[in-house]
mmCIF file of the N, C-alpha and C atoms, coordinates in Angstrom:
data_MODEL
# 
_entry.id   MODEL 
# 
loop_
_atom_site.group_PDB 
_atom_site.id 
_atom_site.type_symbol 
_atom_site.label_atom_id 
_atom_site.label_alt_id 
_atom_site.label_comp_id 
_atom_site.label_asym_id 
_atom_site.label_entity_id 
_atom_site.label_seq_id 
_atom_site.pdbx_PDB_ins_code 
_atom_site.Cartn_x 
_atom_site.Cartn_y 
_atom_site.Cartn_z 
_atom_site.occupancy 
_atom_site.B_iso_or_equiv 
_atom_site.pdbx_formal_charge 
_atom_site.auth_seq_id 
_atom_site.auth_comp_id 
_atom_site.auth_asym_id 
_atom_site.auth_atom_id 
_atom_site.pdbx_PDB_model_num 
ATOM 1   N N  . ILE A 1 1  ? 54.479 -13.270 45.066 1.00 0.00 ? 1  ILE A N  1 
ATOM 2   C CA . ILE A 1 1  ? 55.377 -12.233 45.556 1.00 0.00 ? 1  ILE A CA 1 
ATOM 3   C C  . ILE A 1 1  ? 54.643 -11.330 46.534 1.00 0.00 ? 1  ILE A C  1 
ATOM 4   N N  . MET A 1 2  ? 53.473 -10.885 46.137 1.00 0.00 ? 2  MET A N  1 
ATOM 5   C CA . MET A 1 2  ? 52.725 -9.951  46.987 1.00 0.00 ? 2  MET A CA 1 
ATOM 6   C C  . MET A 1 2  ? 52.400 -10.581 48.338 1.00 0.00 ? 2  MET A C  1 
ATOM 7   N N  . PHE A 1 3  ? 51.966 -11.829 48.329 1.00 0.00 ? 3  PHE A N  1 
ATOM 8   C CA . PHE A 1 3  ? 51.615 -12.506 49.575 1.00 0.00 ? 3  PHE A CA 1 
ATOM 9   C C  . PHE A 1 3  ? 52.830 -12.645 50.478 1.00 0.00 ? 3  PHE A C  1 
ATOM 10  N N  . VAL A 1 4  ? 53.969 -13.027 49.913 1.00 0.00 ? 4  VAL A N  1 
ATOM 11  C CA . VAL A 1 4  ? 55.178 -13.239 50.719 1.00 0.00 ? 4  VAL A CA 1 
ATOM 12  C C  . VAL A 1 4  ? 55.613 -11.942 51.384 1.00 0.00 ? 4  VAL A C  1 
ATOM 13  N N  . ILE A 1 5  ? 55.678 -10.861 50.621 1.00 0.00 ? 5  ILE A N  1 
ATOM 14  C CA . ILE A 1 5  ? 56.094 -9.569  51.189 1.00 0.00 ? 5  ILE A CA 1 
ATOM 15  C C  . ILE A 1 5  ? 55.110 -9.111  52.259 1.00 0.00 ? 5  ILE A C  1 
ATOM 16  N N  . SER A 1 6  ? 53.830 -9.254  51.982 1.00 0.00 ? 6  SER A N  1 
ATOM 17  C CA . SER A 1 6  ? 52.819 -8.822  52.955 1.00 0.00 ? 6  SER A CA 1 
ATOM 18  C C  . SER A 1 6  ? 52.851 -9.682  54.211 1.00 0.00 ? 6  SER A C  1 
ATOM 19  N N  . GLU A 1 7  ? 53.165 -10.946 54.043 1.00 0.00 ? 7  GLU A N  1 
ATOM 20  C CA . GLU A 1 7  ? 53.138 -11.885 55.173 1.00 0.00 ? 7  GLU A CA 1 
ATOM 21  C C  . GLU A 1 7  ? 54.353 -11.732 56.087 1.00 0.00 ? 7  GLU A C  1 
ATOM 22  N N  . ILE A 1 8  ? 55.555 -11.546 55.517 1.00 0.00 ? 8  ILE A N  1 
ATOM 23  C CA . ILE A 1 8  ? 56.753 -11.524 56.361 1.00 0.00 ? 8  ILE A CA 1 
ATOM 24  C C  . ILE A 1 8  ? 57.110 -10.127 56.878 1.00 0.00 ? 8  ILE A C  1 
ATOM 25  N N  . HIS A 1 9  ? 56.525 -9.065  56.341 1.00 0.00 ? 9  HIS A N  1 
ATOM 26  C CA . HIS A 1 9  ? 56.762 -7.680  56.781 1.00 0.00 ? 9  HIS A CA 1 
ATOM 27  C C  . HIS A 1 9  ? 58.254 -7.350  56.915 1.00 0.00 ? 9  HIS A C  1 
ATOM 28  N N  . PRO A 1 10 ? 59.006 -7.361  55.794 1.00 0.00 ? 10 PRO A N  1 
ATOM 29  C CA . PRO A 1 10 ? 60.442 -7.092  55.894 1.00 0.00 ? 10 PRO A CA 1 
ATOM 30  C C  . PRO A 1 10 ? 60.788 -5.623  56.157 1.00 0.00 ? 10 PRO A C  1 
ATOM 31  N N  . PHE A 1 11 ? 59.842 -4.723  55.958 1.00 0.00 ? 11 PHE A N  1 
ATOM 32  C CA . PHE A 1 11 ? 60.099 -3.292  56.140 1.00 0.00 ? 11 PHE A CA 1 
ATOM 33  C C  . PHE A 1 11 ? 59.247 -2.752  57.285 1.00 0.00 ? 11 PHE A C  1 
ATOM 34  N N  . LEU A 1 12 ? 59.701 -1.682  57.903 1.00 0.00 ? 12 LEU A N  1 
ATOM 35  C CA . LEU A 1 12 ? 58.945 -1.092  59.001 1.00 0.00 ? 12 LEU A CA 1 
ATOM 36  C C  . LEU A 1 12 ? 57.643 -0.468  58.522 1.00 0.00 ? 12 LEU A C  1 
ATOM 37  N N  . ASP A 1 13 ? 57.661 0.106   57.316 1.00 0.00 ? 13 ASP A N  1 
ATOM 38  C CA . ASP A 1 13 ? 56.482 0.774   56.780 1.00 0.00 ? 13 ASP A CA 1 
ATOM 39  C C  . ASP A 1 13 ? 56.413 0.524   55.277 1.00 0.00 ? 13 ASP A C  1 
ATOM 40  N N  . GLY A 1 14 ? 55.219 0.448   54.753 1.00 0.00 ? 14 GLY A N  1 
ATOM 41  C CA . GLY A 1 14 ? 55.044 0.352   53.309 1.00 0.00 ? 14 GLY A CA 1 
ATOM 42  C C  . GLY A 1 14 ? 55.092 -1.044  52.732 1.00 0.00 ? 14 GLY A C  1 
ATOM 43  N N  . ASN A 1 15 ? 54.917 -2.068  53.545 1.00 0.00 ? 15 ASN A N  1 
ATOM 44  C CA . ASN A 1 15 ? 54.985 -3.439  53.042 1.00 0.00 ? 15 ASN A CA 1 
ATOM 45  C C  . ASN A 1 15 ? 53.947 -3.713  51.957 1.00 0.00 ? 15 ASN A C  1 
ATOM 46  N N  . GLY A 1 16 ? 52.735 -3.252  52.152 1.00 0.00 ? 16 GLY A N  1 
ATOM 47  C CA . GLY A 1 16 ? 51.684 -3.465  51.154 1.00 0.00 ? 16 GLY A CA 1 
ATOM 48  C C  . GLY A 1 16 ? 51.963 -2.716  49.866 1.00 0.00 ? 16 GLY A C  1 
ATOM 49  N N  . ARG A 1 17 ? 52.456 -1.482  50.000 1.00 0.00 ? 17 ARG A N  1 
ATOM 50  C CA . ARG A 1 17 ? 52.770 -0.684  48.799 1.00 0.00 ? 17 ARG A CA 1 
ATOM 51  C C  . ARG A 1 17 ? 53.905 -1.319  48.012 1.00 0.00 ? 17 ARG A C  1 
ATOM 52  N N  . ILE A 1 18 ? 54.956 -1.746  48.702 1.00 0.00 ? 18 ILE A N  1 
ATOM 53  C CA . ILE A 1 18 ? 56.091 -2.392  48.031 1.00 0.00 ? 18 ILE A CA 1 
ATOM 54  C C  . ILE A 1 18 ? 55.636 -3.674  47.352 1.00 0.00 ? 18 ILE A C  1 
ATOM 55  N N  . ALA A 1 19 ? 54.803 -4.448  48.033 1.00 0.00 ? 19 ALA A N  1 
ATOM 56  C CA . ALA A 1 19 ? 54.312 -5.705  47.462 1.00 0.00 ? 19 ALA A CA 1 
ATOM 57  C C  . ALA A 1 19 ? 53.504 -5.448  46.194 1.00 0.00 ? 19 ALA A C  1 
ATOM 58  N N  . ARG A 1 20 ? 52.662 -4.419  46.202 1.00 0.00 ? 20 ARG A N  1 
ATOM 59  C CA . ARG A 1 20 ? 51.863 -4.103  45.012 1.00 0.00 ? 20 ARG A CA 1 
ATOM 60  C C  . ARG A 1 20 ? 52.740 -3.630  43.857 1.00 0.00 ? 20 ARG A C  1 
ATOM 61  N N  . VAL A 1 21 ? 53.755 -2.818  44.146 1.00 0.00 ? 21 VAL A N  1 
ATOM 62  C CA . VAL A 1 21 ? 54.670 -2.356  43.100 1.00 0.00 ? 21 VAL A CA 1 
ATOM 63  C C  . VAL A 1 21 ? 55.411 -3.543  42.489 1.00 0.00 ? 21 VAL A C  1 
ATOM 64  N N  . MET A 1 22 ? 55.879 -4.457  43.336 1.00 0.00 ? 22 MET A N  1 
ATOM 65  C CA . MET A 1 22 ? 56.594 -5.632  42.831 1.00 0.00 ? 22 MET A CA 1 
ATOM 66  C C  . MET A 1 22 ? 55.671 -6.513  41.995 1.00 0.00 ? 22 MET A C  1 
ATOM 67  N N  . MET A 1 23 ? 54.442 -6.694  42.441 1.00 0.00 ? 23 MET A N  1 
ATOM 68  C CA . MET A 1 23 ? 53.496 -7.513  41.692 1.00 0.00 ? 23 MET A CA 1 
ATOM 69  C C  . MET A 1 23 ? 53.187 -6.867  40.344 1.00 0.00 ? 23 MET A C  1 
ATOM 70  N N  . ASN A 1 24 ? 52.964 -5.557  40.329 1.00 0.00 ? 24 ASN A N  1 
ATOM 71  C CA . ASN A 1 24 ? 52.680 -4.861  39.074 1.00 0.00 ? 24 ASN A CA 1 
ATOM 72  C C  . ASN A 1 24 ? 53.861 -4.945  38.115 1.00 0.00 ? 24 ASN A C  1 
ATOM 73  N N  . ALA A 1 25 ? 55.080 -4.821  38.622 1.00 0.00 ? 25 ALA A N  1 
ATOM 74  C CA . ALA A 1 25 ? 56.268 -4.925  37.769 1.00 0.00 ? 25 ALA A CA 1 
ATOM 75  C C  . ALA A 1 25 ? 56.356 -6.311  37.140 1.00 0.00 ? 25 ALA A C  1 
ATOM 76  N N  . GLU A 1 26 ? 56.070 -7.335  37.914 1.00 0.00 ? 26 GLU A N  1 
ATOM 77  C CA . GLU A 1 26 ? 56.101 -8.708  37.391 1.00 0.00 ? 26 GLU A CA 1 
ATOM 78  C C  . GLU A 1 26 ? 55.018 -8.908  36.335 1.00 0.00 ? 26 GLU A C  1 
ATOM 79  N N  . LEU A 1 27 ? 53.838 -8.377  36.571 1.00 0.00 ? 27 LEU A N  1 
ATOM 80  C CA . LEU A 1 27 ? 52.755 -8.504  35.588 1.00 0.00 ? 27 LEU A CA 1 
ATOM 81  C C  . LEU A 1 27 ? 53.093 -7.783  34.289 1.00 0.00 ? 27 LEU A C  1 
ATOM 82  N N  . VAL A 1 28 ? 53.687 -6.602  34.380 1.00 0.00 ? 28 VAL A N  1 
ATOM 83  C CA . VAL A 1 28 ? 54.079 -5.857  33.181 1.00 0.00 ? 28 VAL A CA 1 
ATOM 84  C C  . VAL A 1 28 ? 55.141 -6.630  32.409 1.00 0.00 ? 28 VAL A C  1 
ATOM 85  N N  . LYS A 1 29 ? 56.120 -7.171  33.128 1.00 0.00 ? 29 LYS A N  1 
ATOM 86  C CA . LYS A 1 29 ? 57.188 -7.934  32.476 1.00 0.00 ? 29 LYS A CA 1 
ATOM 87  C C  . LYS A 1 29 ? 56.624 -9.145  31.733 1.00 0.00 ? 29 LYS A C  1 
ATOM 88  N N  . GLU A 1 30 ? 55.746 -9.885  32.372 1.00 0.00 ? 30 GLU A N  1 
ATOM 89  C CA . GLU A 1 30 ? 55.157 -11.071 31.749 1.00 0.00 ? 30 GLU A CA 1 
ATOM 90  C C  . GLU A 1 30 ? 54.242 -10.701 30.586 1.00 0.00 ? 30 GLU A C  1 
ATOM 91  N N  . THR A 1 31 ? 53.530 -9.598  30.698 1.00 0.00 ? 31 THR A N  1 
ATOM 92  C CA . THR A 1 31 ? 52.647 -9.160  29.616 1.00 0.00 ? 31 THR A CA 1 
ATOM 93  C C  . THR A 1 31 ? 53.464 -8.781  28.387 1.00 0.00 ? 31 THR A C  1 
ATOM 94  N N  . LYS A 1 32 ? 54.593 -8.110  28.596 1.00 0.00 ? 32 LYS A N  1 
ATOM 95  C CA . LYS A 1 32 ? 55.452 -7.735  27.468 1.00 0.00 ? 32 LYS A CA 1 
ATOM 96  C C  . LYS A 1 32 ? 55.976 -8.977  26.762 1.00 0.00 ? 32 LYS A C  1 
ATOM 97  N N  . LYS A 1 33 ? 56.352 -10.015 27.517 1.00 0.00 ? 33 LYS A N  1 
ATOM 98  C CA . LYS A 1 33 ? 56.813 -11.269 26.910 1.00 0.00 ? 33 LYS A CA 1 
ATOM 99  C C  . LYS A 1 33 ? 55.707 -11.860 26.052 1.00 0.00 ? 33 LYS A C  1 
ATOM 100 N N  . TRP A 1 34 ? 54.513 -11.860 26.575 1.00 0.00 ? 34 TRP A N  1 
ATOM 101 C CA . TRP A 1 34 ? 53.375 -12.450 25.874 1.00 0.00 ? 34 TRP A CA 1 
ATOM 102 C C  . TRP A 1 34 ? 53.044 -11.671 24.607 1.00 0.00 ? 34 TRP A C  1 
ATOM 103 N N  . LEU A 1 35 ? 53.115 -10.352 24.673 1.00 0.00 ? 35 LEU A N  1 
ATOM 104 C CA . LEU A 1 35 ? 52.783 -9.522  23.517 1.00 0.00 ? 35 LEU A CA 1 
ATOM 105 C C  . LEU A 1 35 ? 53.840 -9.603  22.419 1.00 0.00 ? 35 LEU A C  1 
ATOM 106 N N  . ASN A 1 36 ? 55.095 -9.847  22.786 1.00 0.00 ? 36 ASN A N  1 
ATOM 107 C CA . ASN A 1 36 ? 56.171 -9.906  21.797 1.00 0.00 ? 36 ASN A CA 1 
ATOM 108 C C  . ASN A 1 36 ? 56.191 -11.210 21.013 1.00 0.00 ? 36 ASN A C  1 
ATOM 109 N N  . ASN A 1 37 ? 55.494 -12.221 21.468 1.00 0.00 ? 37 ASN A N  1 
ATOM 110 C CA . ASN A 1 37 ? 55.508 -13.518 20.764 1.00 0.00 ? 37 ASN A CA 1 
ATOM 111 C C  . ASN A 1 37 ? 54.528 -13.563 19.667 1.00 0.00 ? 37 ASN A C  1 
# 
């Protein structure tokens, strides 16, 4: 996700920040799944 957002630059500003937020959200979601099992 982070690479795709950073590579295609869909926003005028903040592409790296948005990509990091999206990556962190995905990591948190997957970690919660792993911890609940």
